[in-house]
C-alpha positions as CSV (number, residue, x, y, z in Angstrom):
1,M,127.7,-15.8,113.8
2,F,129.9,-13.2,112.1
3,I,131.6,-15.8,110.0
4,S,128.3,-17.1,108.7
5,V,127.1,-13.6,107.8
6,V,130.4,-12.9,105.9
7,F,130.0,-16.3,104.1
8,A,126.4,-15.5,103.2
9,V,127.3,-12.1,101.8
10,C,130.2,-13.6,99.8
11,L,128.0,-16.3,98.4
12,F,125.3,-13.7,97.4
13,I,128.0,-11.6,95.7
14,Y,129.3,-14.7,93.9
15,L,125.8,-15.7,92.7
16,S,124.9,-12.2,91.6
17,F,128.2,-11.9,89.6
18,C,127.6,-15.2,87.9
19,F,124.4,-13.9,86.2
20,Y,126.3,-10.9,84.7
21,F,129.8,-12.0,83.9
22,C,131.6,-14.9,82.4
23,S,132.8,-18.0,84.3
24,R,136.4,-16.7,84.8
25,V,135.1,-13.7,86.7
26,C,132.9,-16.1,88.7
27,D,135.9,-18.2,89.6
28,F,137.8,-15.2,90.7
29,V,134.9,-13.9,92.8
30,L,134.5,-17.4,94.4
31,F,138.2,-17.4,95.2
32,V,138.0,-13.9,96.8
33,C,134.9,-15.0,98.8
34,L,136.6,-18.1,100.0
35,Y,139.7,-16.1,100.9
36,V,137.7,-13.7,102.9
37,Y,135.8,-16.5,104.6
38,F,139.0,-18.4,105.6
39,I,140.7,-15.2,106.8
40,T,137.8,-14.4,109.1
41,L,137.7,-18.0,110.3
42,Y,141.4,-17.8,111.1
43,I,140.9,-14.6,113.0
44,Y,137.9,-16.1,114.9
45,I,139.9,-19.2,115.9
46,Y,142.9,-17.0,116.9
47,I,140.7,-14.8,119.1
48,Y,139.0,-17.8,120.6
49,F,142.4,-19.3,121.6
50,I,143.5,-16.0,123.1
51,I,140.3,-15.8,125.2
52,Y,140.6,-19.5,126.1
53,E,144.2,-19.1,127.2
54,N,143.3,-16.1,129.3
55,I,140.4,-17.8,131.0
56,C,141.8,-21.2,131.6
57,V,145.4,-20.2,132.4
58,L,145.3,-16.7,134.0
59,L,142.0,-16.9,135.8
60,P,142.8,-19.8,138.1
61,S,146.1,-18.2,139.2
62,L,144.2,-14.9,139.8
63,L,141.6,-16.8,141.8
64,Q,144.3,-18.6,143.8
65,R,146.0,-15.2,144.5
66,S,142.7,-13.7,145.6
67,I,141.9,-16.7,147.9
68,L,145.4,-16.4,149.5
69,F,145.0,-12.7,150.0
70,L,141.5,-13.2,151.6
71,S,142.8,-16.0,153.8
72,Q,145.6,-13.8,155.0
73,L,143.0,-11.1,156.0
74,Y,141.1,-13.5,158.1
75,I,144.2,-14.8,159.9
């Protein structure tokens, strides 16, 4: 969601600059917009993998420990 908003804002900035400046400035603005888009995409993927690793790797071991602890309480 955040990435699509950033991309839409960057595209709006690019189109608005195209009406006022020459094509070289438009190319520069397009380059900056794409750079910002790919940086945010990279950050989003990095955060996704951190969350995925925490949920899929750490959560089962935490559940296993809690089940072992609870089973020791009942014994």
